[in-house]
C-alpha positions as CSV (number, residue, x, y, z in Angstrom):
1,X,0.0,0.0,0.2
2,X,1.1,3.6,-0.5
3,X,1.9,5.8,2.6
4,X,2.9,9.2,2.8
5,X,5.8,9.5,5.2
6,X,7.9,12.5,6.4
7,X,11.4,12.0,5.1
8,X,13.6,14.3,7.5
9,X,17.0,13.3,5.1
10,X,15.3,15.4,2.5
11,X,13.1,17.8,4.3
12,X,9.7,17.1,2.9
13,X,6.6,14.6,2.5
14,X,7.3,11.4,0.3
15,X,4.7,8.6,-1.1
16,X,6.3,5.3,-0.6
17,X,5.0,1.9,-1.2
18,X,5.2,-0.2,1.9
19,X,3.7,-3.3,3.1
20,X,3.1,-3.9,6.9
21,X,3.6,-7.6,7.8
22,X,4.6,-9.5,10.7
23,X,8.1,-10.3,9.6
24,X,8.7,-6.2,9.2
25,X,6.9,-4.5,11.6
26,X,6.9,-4.3,15.5
27,X,3.4,-3.2,16.9
28,X,3.1,-1.8,20.3
29,X,-0.5,-2.5,21.4
30,X,-0.4,-0.6,24.8
31,X,-0.5,3.0,23.2
32,X,-3.4,5.1,24.7
33,X,-2.7,8.8,23.6
34,X,-1.9,10.6,20.4
35,X,1.9,11.2,20.0
36,X,2.8,7.5,21.2
37,X,4.6,5.4,19.0
38,X,2.3,2.2,18.0
39,X,4.7,0.9,15.0
40,X,8.0,0.4,13.7
41,X,8.6,-1.0,10.3
42,X,11.6,-2.0,8.6
43,X,11.5,-0.5,4.7
44,X,14.0,0.2,2.0
45,X,17.1,-0.1,4.4
46,X,15.5,2.3,6.8
47,X,12.9,2.4,9.6
48,X,9.4,4.0,9.5
49,X,8.1,5.2,12.7
50,X,4.3,5.6,13.2
51,X,2.6,7.7,16.0
52,X,-0.9,7.3,17.2
53,X,-3.0,10.4,16.1
54,X,-2.9,12.4,12.7
55,X,0.8,12.7,12.3
56,X,2.7,11.6,9.4
57,X,4.8,8.6,10.1
58,X,8.5,9.5,9.9
59,X,11.1,7.6,7.7
60,X,14.6,7.5,8.9
61,X,17.6,5.9,6.6
62,X,20.1,3.2,7.9
63,X,18.3,2.1,11.2
64,X,16.4,-1.1,11.7
65,X,14.1,-2.4,14.6
66,X,17.2,-4.6,15.5
67,X,19.3,-1.5,16.1
68,X,16.7,-0.2,18.4
69,X,16.2,-3.7,20.0
70,X,12.4,-3.2,19.0
71,X,12.0,-0.8,21.9
72,X,9.2,1.9,21.7
73,X,11.4,4.2,23.6
74,X,14.4,3.9,21.6
75,X,12.2,4.6,18.8
76,X,10.7,7.7,20.3
77,X,14.2,9.0,21.3
78,X,15.4,8.5,17.5
79,X,12.4,10.2,16.2
80,X,12.9,13.1,18.4
81,X,16.5,13.8,16.8
82,X,14.4,14.6,13.6
83,X,11.7,16.8,14.8
């Protein structure tokens, strides 16, 4: 499926083709408030971080879920570096 993401490396929104599956996505079921990270997905040599709410997901190059040890807090810290 196509998804619009924010690419901070280019400073713009982009539409990319993404397939969210069990093998490439970690879901965090315990989200309750907007701004909490609900999924991280490995895609095209990078990582897409999705928050609960109406913000665009962020696509960060050269990072994987394994680099973050599939951890929601580490994903949030990484995301904050690009905001």
